[in-house]
Structures are given as C-alpha cells and as structure tokens.
N, C-alpha and C positions, 0 to 999 in steps of 0.2 A: 494366245500369248499376249495379244494386245489388251485383252480384258484383264489378264493378270497384272500387267504393268500399270494399267489404270487403277486397279484395286490397290496395288502397292502404293501408288502416289496418294490416293485418298487416305489410306491408313497413315502414311507419313505426315500429311498435312494435318490430319486430326490430332496426331501426337504432338506436333509442334504447336497447334492451337491450344492444346491442353496445358502445355508448359507456359504459355504466355501469361495467363492470369497470375500464376505463382510468381513470375518475374516482376509483374507490376505490383503485386502485393508486397513483395520484399522491398521494392524500391520506395513504396509509400507506407512502410510498416510503422505502426504505432510504437512509440518509445515510452517505456515506463521505468522510472528509477525505483530501486529498492535498496535497502541497506546492503552495502558491499558491491553495488554495480547497477546494471540495468538490463531490461529485456527489450529487444527490438523485434517486433513481430513475434515469431515463436523462438527466436534465438536469445539465449541467456548468456550474459557476460558477468560473471562473478569472480573477481580476482583473476586467477589463471585459468579458471574453468570456463569453457565455452561449449554449450550443448544446446540441442534443439528440444523444444517442447512439442507435444502432439499438434498444438495449434496456439495462436495467440490467446493468452488468458484474459478473462474479464477483469481480474484484479490479482495482485500478488504482493507478498511481503516476505521478508527473510529474517531469520533469527539464528542463534547458535545451533538450533535443531535442523536447519536446512531452509530451502526455498519452498514456501507454500503458495500455491496458485489455485484459483477457482475458475471453473467453466460453468455453464448454466446449471448443471445438476451434479457436478463432480468437484471434489476437493482433493488435490494431490500434493504430495511433498517429495522433494528431491534432495539428495545429499550431494557430496562432492562428486564431480564428474558427471552429474546428471543421474546418479543412481536412484531409482524409484524406492521411496521409503514408506509411502502411505497412499492409499486410494480409498476415498469414502464417497459413496453415493448419497447425495443430499436429497432430503425430502421435499425441498422447494427450491425455486430458482435463486441462485446466489446473486448477491448485490456487491459485496466486498469481503475482504478478509484482513484481519489484524493478527499477526503472528506473535506479537509481543505485548505484555510479558508472556502470556500463554495464548495459543491460537483460538480465535473465535471467528465464526463466519456469519456475516449478516445475510439472511435469506428473506425472501418475500414472506411477510407474516411472522417473523421471529428471528431468533438467534440459534445457531447450532454450535455445539461443542462436542469434542470427541468423547468425553466422559459421560455426558448426560443425554446428548442428542438434541432434539428440537425443543426449544422453549418458546412459547408463544408471546414473547415480549415485543411490543411495537417500537422497536429501537431504531433510532437514526444513527447511533454510534454506541460502541461498547469497548470495554477493556476487561479481559479475564485475568484475574490474579489468584494467588494462592488463598487469598482471603474471600474470594467469591467473584461473581460476575457483576460488574458495574456497568450501567447503561443509562442512556437518556432517550426520552421520547420527544425532546424539544420543549418539555414543560417542567421537568424535574430530573434530578439524579437519583437513580435507584441502585440498590444492591439486592439482586434477585427480586423478591416481591416487596422489599422494604423501601418506602419512599424516604430518602435522606434529606434532600434539599430541593426547594423550589427554584426554578430559573429556566430561561430559554436557552438551555445548553445545546451546543452543536457538536462538541467533540469531547471525548473522554480519553485521557492519557495517564500514564504513570511517570512522574518526574521525581527522581531521587527517592524512589520507593514509596511515593505518596500519590494517591489518586487525585487528579486535577481535572475538573470539569470546566470547559471553556464556553463562555458566552461571547457576545459580540465585542464587549469592551472590558470584560473582566474574567478572571479565572478564580475558581473557588476550590480550595483543598478539602479533602475529606480523609480522616476526621479532622476536626478543629475549625472548619469553616473559615479559614484564613483566606482573605482575598488578595489578588494581585491585579494590577491594571494592565490591560492589553491594548495595543493599537487597534482601533475599531475597524480598520480595513483589512485585517488579516483574513486569509482565505484557505490557508493550509497550515498544519502544525504537526510537529514531531518532537521527540524528546529523547535525551540520554540522561545524563545527570543534570543537564540544563534544558531549557525550553527554546525551541527554534520555530519562528513563524515566517510565513511568506506574506508580504504585503505588496501593495502596488509599487512601492519604492525598492523592494528587494527583501533580503533576509534580515530579520531582527533576532538577536541573541539575548535572551533573558536568563538570569540565574534563577534558582529555585525560589528565591524570595521576590522575584519580579523586577529586580534591578537590571537595567539595560547594560550589557557588557560590550556590545558592538553591533555593527550593521555591515551588510555587504550589498552594495547597490546593483540594480539590474532588473530586468523583466524576466520572471520565472513562472513556470506553470506547475511544477511538481517539486516535492521535497521528501527526502528520506534520510534518516539520521540513526546512527548507532555508535556506541562507545568505541567499538573495535575499528570501524572503517571510516568514521567521520561523516561528512555531509555530502549527499548526492543531490544534484539539481538538474532539472530540465529547463532550459531557457526558452524564450518565446520563439527562437529560430529552430527549435527542435534539437539543440545540442546538449549533450551531457556535460555537466561541470562537476568537479570534485574539490571540496574544501576540507581542511582540518576542522576540528571542533572549535578552533579559535578563529575561524573564517579566513584562513590563509589558503591561497590557491596552491594546488599540487600539480596541475597541468593546465 
C-alpha cells in the first residue's frame, strides 16, 4: 500500500511538473500582430474569434481568405472560429509568409506558392499578385525571372494596386518607375490604399504618391495594416495598440 501511495505521488508530481512549462510559456508568450488582431503564443485573437493554434507560429498574416501561419515545414490556413482550411507540407524550412495580395511563403532557398510550388528564387521579400510573383534579392526587383529594376530593395508591397519596392530612403513603383521619398530609418512597412511605415519616432502615414499625411509617435516593434480593420501595432512594452487608418486611437 505504501509503495502504491508513493507511486501515485510521483505520478502526480510529474504531471504538475509537465504543466509548469506550459504555464511559463503562456506567461512569456510571444505576441505577433496581424491584420484584424494578434496572436499571443498559440492563441489567436481576431475580432470576436479566439482560438488556439497547434503551437506558436514562426510567422503569420491574415487576409479575407483567413489566417495564414507557418511552422518550420508546414503552412496552414484557418477560417472563422479556427476552422482549418488548408494544410501544406513545405519542401524547405519556412522563413515568413505574406498573405496579401495572394499568399506566398518565403522558405530557405526560394519561394513557395500554392499554385506552382517551390521556385528557387533567392528572395529576401516578395509579393504575389494576379500579374505574377514580384520579389527582391536585395539587388533588384524581379517579376518571376525578369529583372525589372536595379536597387537595394528590402521590401515589396502592393499600394493602391501598384507594386512598390522599398529601399532604405526611397520607394519605386512598377510599372512606371515613379519614385517616392521614404524616411531612412524605417524598419517595418505595410499598406492598404496608403503606405504605413514604422520608424524610430513612431508610425509614418504616406499616401500612394509619397506625401506625408500624418504621424503617430511612440516606440513600436510590429505593424499590420488592412483596409477593413485598420492598423495594429505592438509597442516596445509588448502591448497591442489599434488605430484607424487615419491614425486615431480606438482603445
């Protein structure tokens, strides 16, 4: 009887120990903002929907089609209420995902799209549109295998239905090669009908022609923007902030 009690205590302590890391993980969970809300650890908060992912994702983005997340070798999409919509085994380790305008996954050694699969482009960033896959290797802007523009581009976005490649101090539209001036200390960018940048001073709002429409001061680490839900920010203290597209606070 004494052995059985001791065994039961060991099992109970082991179970409590197994629960502790999960509690610590949730307390120190990484927060990631996406259009429409945020992900904290593996818990998703999108509008009225709150649901759990299998694990904290490497990266995530959201669009009208749902929430896209990537794990080391898996790409998954979830709909309303956390309904699984898509699961794709990736041929290489995922680095990031952009769900807008159309989803493209950056993987080690290339880019992956649902329609074509793996393309061996050495991309640092990309945007998939109905017109094709635009990407940069840090030396030029490409559309598929066609070299379009030379430049040390770091980001590729679609602003007001036009492809915009971002360098450190300028953005260049394609087609047309029209340039706009950028604050040189920007470190994150997203777009709806206008362009939004994170800088050391806060959020900078530029219209499609590059004219500054407003700023929102503060220290921020992450930015996510879409037309339907506005602007989502993660500040330096780890708090989620929500603004309208006109940089007005909502909470």
